[in-house]
Every structure is written in C-alpha cells, then in structure tokens.
Steps between C-alpha positions, in 0.01 A plus 500: 500500500614844405394851594405609155252207440120517513501214758716705745348847433133412506485191725807428715591848610149636581419184693823509703481884584132484594538191725824631639333815630184320625719271721608595852861623521618180674405296183628744233857343478372148493259585212766689312736206543239258374419731200870522419547129501199459271637768272832318467352164468285615210807547289750261661312219682804260466717739702277611784619221734867578430438874556303444832721222624834677435361829653389331816835306529677834465284665759589236765874506405511889536292477819760269651769729387348799672466311824848353506769680713794289340652682200620176328151360525343817369741500209427138424127557499548812277714302251234217496213750441691670217606169350156366474371826352782540249496120433130499397558815291808349328327161435175637353643803317855401395517128478379485142746772401783325670434159351445635152836677519673188627347300220618748238853472638481116498379516141799703401729249672327215321356345815142398579251740644358481857127375492281766654126579541423871471416664839196734494547849640275597797333839437676787687765286663778761459280760688395295790840333539666841544242587769582180684863592488446849635299345790773260607782755459311780673394285803864378523633866491241605769328751257160395638352234710354204297136437435319370812274265302582273210181605322620859498838401333316289246269807427811717458635264231176406316301814525341513142546860427877474482551118483549458121710786402584718795594754599757319730386605855740473781354330797588797744298730276182294525513295826335753712222566241422126465482454874289814558363764272229764479258499198399849369245589235743753354755237440246275321442784265872567455566137439219464237632802316855353494366152392302643208781715377720192506232295330482763221873513455507123457194448274481829303867556435708180561251264351449734203877513422562120563322394185731685267810429697420120510425495124853634419702313776327174437526535117782474252739772604684483174204636318442813706635848419641771726167679555335172610796410727484835678132495531516141645764582760326833597177313545675242718677766693176668604317160517726371767492820690118544505456125553720473806433844656133451426508173705700675779235775510213244526692314782558822689130593448374175624731505798350843588151364464582234762659756727870444419762725338740328261817677378514682165656297227535756210578871482486605127816313410524624133572854622829377652806698406733197530481122553579527868200729542293256294561231745382730785172545307445159340382198714598698807433212737727261312775771493471560878510118560803456289679791676422403857517118476771453240701817406564625856584155642756475206660824623290748311669849470719442800762282322844646466556389147302656216555164313323321783215751492459439127507123560227539756277696248560230245410214740181682597381566150597150392265365764246769424491363136486142612220589733292630212526174312697179448651581167821650367328807362387604838847450633639708221227769565603517858869528422416767238349718771787415736755622256309831458498550878873459503532754206282737698743482792801534272396800294158480333298678770728791502500515118117478470461776767725729285293416193173604665178346627330450171785327340554287803139373511506423126835325520391287810158413337700391179719274703204361677334409177807324379505291815125406454601328174713248689225459761230434251686265265648173641687369190841667452491478122165665496637780715769570256246514218281738679778733590621498140142598388485792743805658348489380139287783385311266270156624407219311314158628413353544846145634536467698826129508464476124563668549825322813609369336826858402601634842419227676707561255801881570468435880502270462814769269667774752434289788635434321827847364533651853477206676656678597822776692310247782485379692821138426394559123472700485818220696697228274345689187614546642849130573525410138390740346755397732785419336831181707515270649235283808502135452412553650146797281424299196626225579252742543204687183586178300540373610149855427343512161669148402393586582141831310512330201664236498233765511223716236650216250558381568142856437370548174697172357393563602130857375461725205578657537846871467548657442843739731684853489373649463849287192579769296343752620765 
C-alpha cells in the first residue's frame, strides 16, 4: 500500500484517523501500531515476521545493555545488536549483488558459478535498519533512556507514515512523543496541508514526468538525440526530487496529524551553490545520520592529515552510494559526490563564491544532473551512450508540440524548485510551514488543498500508478 493510491487515500487513512481520535489516549499507540503492521503486511506479508521478530530481539538486547553496569558486557550487547541489524540488511539487500559479482569473477577465471536463489528485498529495509542502529548506539552513548515498553519501540520502527521511505528519525527525537503527546486541532490542519502538498508534488509533477523519463531510459538509447537526452534527464532530475520530497512531506504531515513532529528531509536542494550545500539540503536525515554515526566516528574534521579527511569523505559517500542500492552505478554515484565534496574543500567553493551566486547555482545544478545519469542507469555501457548523447549535439526532427505536457510540467517543476530564490517565494514557503495560521491563511490554504486533492485523485484514477522511487531502497 502506498500513500498515493486510492486504497490508502479514501479507505485506509480516513478509517485510521477517525478511529484513532475516537479511541481513548491509552489505546492510541496500540491502534497506531496495529495499523502500521497492517500497512506493512499489505505490501510485504512475507517479511512482517522478520521485521517484528528482529525488532523485538533488538529491544531486549538494548534493554539489557542499558541496565548493565559492566562496560565489557555493554559493548558485547551493542556489537550483537549492531551485527544482527547490519547482518539482516547485508543479507537481504546485498547478498544478490555479492554473489553475482563473485560469479562474474569466477566466470572470467573459467571456474563454475555459485548456485544461488535470488533474495527478495523487504520494503524500506534501509530506512528502518538505520533507525535500529541509532537506537542501539544512542542508548549505549547515554543520549536518552531507552523505551520503557517493547511495543513503543516497535511502534517507533514500524510507524506507517515513515516506515517505507523515511525520513530517518533518530530515536531521541521521537521517544518522548511516542510515550506521551498532546493532540491539537491546529496540528491536524497543518499536517493535512503538508500531506496534500506532498501528494500533489508526487502525483501531479513526479508521476507526470516519469512517463517520458521512463520511455527514454527504458528504450534504445542509441536512437535518441541530444534534445531527447536532455529532456529525459531533466525529467528524471525533477521526478526524483518531487517524488522523494513529496513522500517526505506526506510522512511529516501524517506525523503531525497523529501528534508527532518528524524532522525535515529536504530544503530546496536545487538552489545549492555547491555540492557540499546540496548535501545539507538533500535527504537531510540521511546526511545527518552519515555525519554523526559514520563520519565523526571515523575522525571527521578533527583528523590531523588532510589526506585522512578526504579518505573519510570517500568512505562515507561510498557507503552512502551503496546504501541507495546494491549495484555499481549507485557506488559510482556516491563516489562522484564524494569527489566533488573533496574538490569543494580544496578550491571549488572559493572559486564558485568569486564567480557569483547565479553561476554557482547553475554549475551545481549541472553537476547534480550529471550525477543523476549514473543514479538512473545501471548498465555502464548505457551510461556511456547516454553521456555521449547529451554532448553529441545531434538533432533529429523533434516535435515539441507532442511533448507539450512534459514541457509544461518541467516548467512548473523548475519554478517550484527555484521558488525560494525570490523573496516572494521564500515568504510563501514560510507561511505554509508556519506553526500557526491566521484565519485568512487557513481559508486560502483550505481552498488550495481541496483543489489539489481533487486534481490528484482525478489523476490517480485516470492514469497508471507508479510507486515511489525510494521504495526500492
């Protein structure tokens, strides 16, 4: 089940929200937990027992860790917890990749291949695995007391608004809200506005662009010209942003409806003036996770050697690429960004600052687009072909009128992606994301959201639905 489906929008969500608020406070968490398990089981019934079983095992290991006064035992329990979580992630997400590459190597050596049955990937495993890791590490570090009840920890992991594709929520950010929270009518309205905006971003922009992007990337790349190549990668550039940020908006909105505040996950990344800034604005919760649980433990900026600092950056972005997918193109994409972060530190940020804001934004956006080529195409040969098409300046008879809907959607996507560069755009965004609304703003937002909801439901029922890009991660 996905957020932008009729089943979720017209049946599951209204039923859950209405019953949630009809129940006494002491039953709300239990009902939200049951609803979340049902939500996950709908799309991944084969994995629900693994998810629940591993989560409960993790709870009791960390609980024992928190109660122990012996440091050696605490470390042993931490290592055991981390090993189970990382082990499950490695098996389900990377076993196929590892065996396939071993078999390719054996083939080159003239040896036989390893017999292997492909492992299915549980939905959202990268996201909930990282949340489990934060729980164990933060309890060990003494950042916050652990959950008092196993069902509360299970709710933290499987809560349906953020279970499938984040944002990655640290346990210390949400533990108090899960154990005790106040529900306000104002926040229900705010959450609904945020949810509908995210839904519109996903359905009206990302879905609209996906058809053209897929038709090019899934077709014969040798037959496309330069215009088609640029239209395709621009369509994908905005598709992945509005797809993922739209999901994050919906998750944040749903959290607000249920009385919880989730961290922001995007902050207009395409207005970044360098790749370092891009990673402060794109998938913010992943960037923070990588910084606090990987980069800083490796030494971070405190290392004495610049070479060690660059090595740390490469390691972090190698793992970031691998986290996104078990394929070489994701690893290369991660390293691509890691190299640009090193170049930023060496000279690029200073150079771009001298060249001015406009040039910096255009240059960074251009580099980001080139990176999305590798992210989108898995086959190395196809990547080479596509890059050659981008810069071959080959033009065939291309009728723009036949792609008018794509062009209009691209223009709308560009406007909203760079909206906050203007004072008016920044002010409008601040109004929408305010913690309280005036009566006038409420009426305007209500009308806008009703129109958007009508258009999105109409679009969903009239066209084929495509799942969120980040579900595969």
